[in-house]
N, C-alpha and C positions, 0 to 999 in steps of 0.2 A: 066344350069349346068356348072360347072367349066371344063376347058379344061384339058386333060390328057397329061402330058409331058413325053417323053421318051428320052433316050440318048444311043448311041451306045457304048460309053466308059464305063469303070467300075466305073466311078465317081458317087458319091452320088448326087442325085437331090434334091434340096431344093426349095420349092415353097412358094410364098407369094402372098397376094392379098391386094389391096387398093381400096377403094370406094370414089369417089368424088361426091358431091351433089351440084347442082346449081338450084336456083329458079328464074324463070322469070315470075313475075306476078302470075298467077294461074297454071303455068307449072313447074313441077319438072323434072330435067334431072339427072339421076344417071348413072355414068360411073364407071364400075369395071374393074380393070386391074390386071391380074394374071401374075406373073413373075416367071420363073424357072431358077435356077442357077445350073450348074454342078460342079463337083469337079475340073475342069480344068480352071475355071474362065470365062466360056462362059455363056451367058444368052439369053433368048428370052422371049417375052411377047405377050399376047393377051388381047384385050379389048372388052367389050360389053357395049353398051349404051341403056338404057331404058328411054323413055320419058313418064311421067304420066301427062295427061291433064284432068282437072276437067271440064266436060261438063254437069254434073248432077246438076240441080237447087236444091236449098234448099227445104227440105220437111216441110210442115206445121204440127206441132205436137199438137198445140192448135188453133182451129179456132177463128176468130174474132167474136165479138158480133153481134147480129142480127141487121138488118136495123130497124130504128124506125122513127116515126114522133113525135116531141115534141112540146109542146105549149110554146110560148113566155111568160114570160121571163126566162124559165128554161135554165139552162146551159147544153150543150151537154156533154155526158159522153161516151167515147169510150173504148172499150175493144179490145186491140191490139192482133193480133195473135202471136204465138211463132213459130219460124223457127229453124230447126236443119240442119246443113250441113251434108250430108250423109257420106262423107269420113272422117270426123273427129268427135270428140265428143263435139265440141263446141256448145253451145246453144246461139242463137242470138235472142234478143228481142228488140222491138222498145221502145225508151225512151219517 
């Protein structure tokens, strides 16, 4: 939650926030900074950093085809599985 700013003077406090996002491979780092300004030109700020790490493997939404024994000269036919990343809506399939 956001910090609460107070001031002992009678000046009006105005608050603002800014969020910075950095991605390093499969890690996302979010830094939010809140800044408060009083009517006398003084300011202070506080920051919070959240790191999101994806450690969950993709889920299989459609299984691969069954194992089989085929007779020569037949060509093998594969039925690839379909994977879904759990933290996003992208569907991944083997080409």
